[in-house]
FIZA-437329 format. One record per residue (C-alpha): residue number from 1; residue in one letter; x, y, z. Coordinates in steps of 0.001 Angstrom, whole numbers, plus 500000, padded with zeros to 6 digits. Layout:
% residues N
ATOM:NUM:A:X:Y:Z
...
//
This chain:
% residues 167
ATOM:1:M:601480:048316:304084
ATOM:2:E:598906:045856:304947
ATOM:3:I:599221:042713:307053
ATOM:4:I:596661:039732:307172
ATOM:5:S:596203:038535:310759
ATOM:6:K:595038:035039:310958
ATOM:7:S:593890:035125:314686
ATOM:8:A:593744:037108:317986
ATOM:9:R:597215:035916:318730
ATOM:10:D:598708:037152:315400
ATOM:11:T:597013:040519:316158
ATOM:12:L:598632:040335:319795
ATOM:13:E:601933:039629:317914
ATOM:14:I:601809:042399:315589
ATOM:15:G:600711:044826:318325
ATOM:16:R:603752:043633:320391
ATOM:17:R:606242:044149:317423
ATOM:18:I:604909:047714:316398
ATOM:19:S:605584:048832:320276
ATOM:20:K:609298:047778:319807
ATOM:21:R:609786:050863:317421
ATOM:22:L:607625:053394:319192
ATOM:23:R:609069:056337:321205
ATOM:24:K:608021:058898:323705
ATOM:25:G:605219:061019:322140
ATOM:26:D:604122:058554:319534
ATOM:27:I:600596:058532:318640
ATOM:28:I:598520:055799:317063
ATOM:29:C:595048:056369:315742
ATOM:30:L:593079:053202:315257
ATOM:31:F:590267:052934:312724
ATOM:32:G:587736:049825:312280
ATOM:33:E:584437:048526:312938
ATOM:34:L:583181:047018:316276
ATOM:35:G:584990:043707:317028
ATOM:36:S:587582:044210:314334
ATOM:37:G:590736:043912:316809
ATOM:38:K:591467:047093:317959
ATOM:39:T:591626:046449:321569
ATOM:40:V:593513:043216:320759
ATOM:41:L:596141:045375:319152
ATOM:42:V:596434:047622:321939
ATOM:43:K:596855:044737:324351
ATOM:44:G:599988:043799:322082
ATOM:45:I:601333:047177:322302
ATOM:46:A:601103:047041:325894
ATOM:47:K:602700:043643:326258
ATOM:48:G:605582:045066:324042
ATOM:49:L:605952:047967:326497
ATOM:50:G:606113:045637:329373
ATOM:51:I:602426:045960:330429
ATOM:52:E:600643:042858:331403
ATOM:53:K:598113:042469:328603
ATOM:54:N:595538:041121:330793
ATOM:55:N:595498:044348:332698
ATOM:56:I:594469:046077:329531
ATOM:57:V:590632:046499:328844
ATOM:58:S:588764:048548:326487
ATOM:59:P:588257:052021:328279
ATOM:60:S:584704:052444:326573
ATOM:61:F:582987:053270:329689
ATOM:62:V:585784:055513:331243
ATOM:63:L:586941:056891:327887
ATOM:64:M:590575:056861:328774
ATOM:65:R:592799:054426:330857
ATOM:66:L:596484:055158:331918
ATOM:67:Y:599087:052419:332133
ATOM:68:I:602366:053311:333566
ATOM:69:Q:603935:050153:334455
ATOM:70:G:605919:049746:331224
ATOM:71:R:608949:050852:329486
ATOM:72:L:606571:054232:328472
ATOM:73:P:603208:055070:329934
ATOM:74:L:600559:054131:327640
ATOM:75:Y:597603:056255:327391
ATOM:76:H:594449:054383:325708
ATOM:77:F:591542:056213:324627
ATOM:78:D:588360:054891:323168
ATOM:79:L:586009:057508:321654
ATOM:80:Y:583253:054931:320831
ATOM:81:R:580701:056463:323062
ATOM:82:L:581332:060152:322074
ATOM:83:K:579596:061522:319139
ATOM:84:K:580719:065202:319385
ATOM:85:T:584205:066357:318511
ATOM:86:K:583606:069100:321161
ATOM:87:D:582861:066251:324011
ATOM:88:I:586346:064598:322810
ATOM:89:L:588127:067789:322998
ATOM:90:A:586803:068512:326454
ATOM:91:L:588423:065260:327788
ATOM:92:G:591670:067064:327515
ATOM:93:L:593161:064673:324818
ATOM:94:E:596110:066891:323889
ATOM:95:E:597492:066954:327514
ATOM:96:Y:598112:063102:326772
ATOM:97:I:598815:062918:323276
ATOM:98:Y:601929:065335:323355
ATOM:99:G:603188:063967:326749
ATOM:100:D:605664:061321:327875
ATOM:101:G:604181:058154:326711
ATOM:102:I:602400:056419:323799
ATOM:103:T:598861:057621:322946
ATOM:104:V:596672:055098:321173
ATOM:105:I:593240:056320:320384
ATOM:106:E:590505:053540:319406
ATOM:107:W:587705:055163:317229
ATOM:108:A:589918:058000:316036
ATOM:109:D:587400:058661:313191
ATOM:110:R:585355:060512:315887
ATOM:111:L:587881:063338:316005
ATOM:112:K:587150:064162:312382
ATOM:113:N:589072:067424:311689
ATOM:114:S:590835:067494:314991
ATOM:115:L:592908:064351:314469
ATOM:116:P:596660:065216:315312
ATOM:117:K:598749:066397:312478
ATOM:118:E:600814:063493:312564
ATOM:119:F:600196:060040:313580
ATOM:120:L:600354:056310:312599
ATOM:121:K:597034:055284:311124
ATOM:122:I:596254:051723:311625
ATOM:123:N:592854:050517:310026
ATOM:124:L:591759:046998:311058
ATOM:125:S:588652:045239:309196
ATOM:126:F:587233:041769:308567
ATOM:127:K:588584:039550:306305
ATOM:128:A:587210:036122:307021
ATOM:129:D:586024:034352:310192
ATOM:130:S:588973:035257:312810
ATOM:131:Q:591102:036824:310148
ATOM:132:R:591685:040432:309918
ATOM:133:R:593137:042973:307339
ATOM:134:I:595397:045483:309142
ATOM:135:S:596720:048428:307110
ATOM:136:F:599210:051160:308038
ATOM:137:T:599532:054531:306790
ATOM:138:G:602371:056944:308112
ATOM:139:V:600809:060635:308321
ATOM:140:G:603599:062832:308648
ATOM:141:A:607334:062503:307935
ATOM:142:H:608026:060928:311365
ATOM:143:Y:605222:058272:311249
ATOM:144:K:606470:057443:307373
ATOM:145:Q:609744:056709:308787
ATOM:146:L:608382:054748:311779
ATOM:147:L:606267:052632:309288
ATOM:148:G:609652:051723:307480
ATOM:149:K:611268:050612:310621
ATOM:150:I:608035:048551:311670
ATOM:151:N:608086:046744:308560
ATOM:152:E:612009:045752:308802
ATOM:153:P:612678:043070:308193
ATOM:154:R:610161:042251:305550
ATOM:155:T:609800:038835:306609
ATOM:156:L:608244:039278:310101
ATOM:157:F:604719:038859:308553
ATOM:158:K:603237:038115:305248
ATOM:159:V:603046:041766:304141
ATOM:160:R:601658:042998:300830
ATOM:161:D:602310:046648:299825
ATOM:162:K:599724:048267:297817
ATOM:163:E:602446:049303:295538
ATOM:164:E:602839:045633:294660
ATOM:165:G:599179:045275:293628
ATOM:166:A:597354:044257:297065
ATOM:167:G:594016:045892:297495
//
């Protein structure tokens, strides 16, 4: 599934709508270049969980931030500064990933072969000016099902499925 976000406001709204379908233990892995909108999407997810989006900042310098004031706790990781998988694993990521909240990992590509077995993969890329292409992939049965729920009703956003010829 692919969505074109025309603004930061759209990206926030996409995150908010995703959060409505999330449940305890869900994992979202974000991929994309610097400035592609990963943290903006996390702010939308947080807002949907009942966490004030203005409290959400990129955890680049502390690596992880925990937000507990919403419907579910949000574990927000940013792996940008870490280059070695062993350094990432030393964070104790597994303790949070399979915990009582929602785990969102920015720069998940840094995990390489240590990615969780199942997760919702979201790739953000630049389309034009303030527009972003946001593509979703469910890795594992639960996340494929979750992706179907996020996509209901199909009128929420202008969505183009790859099966329908979108690139």
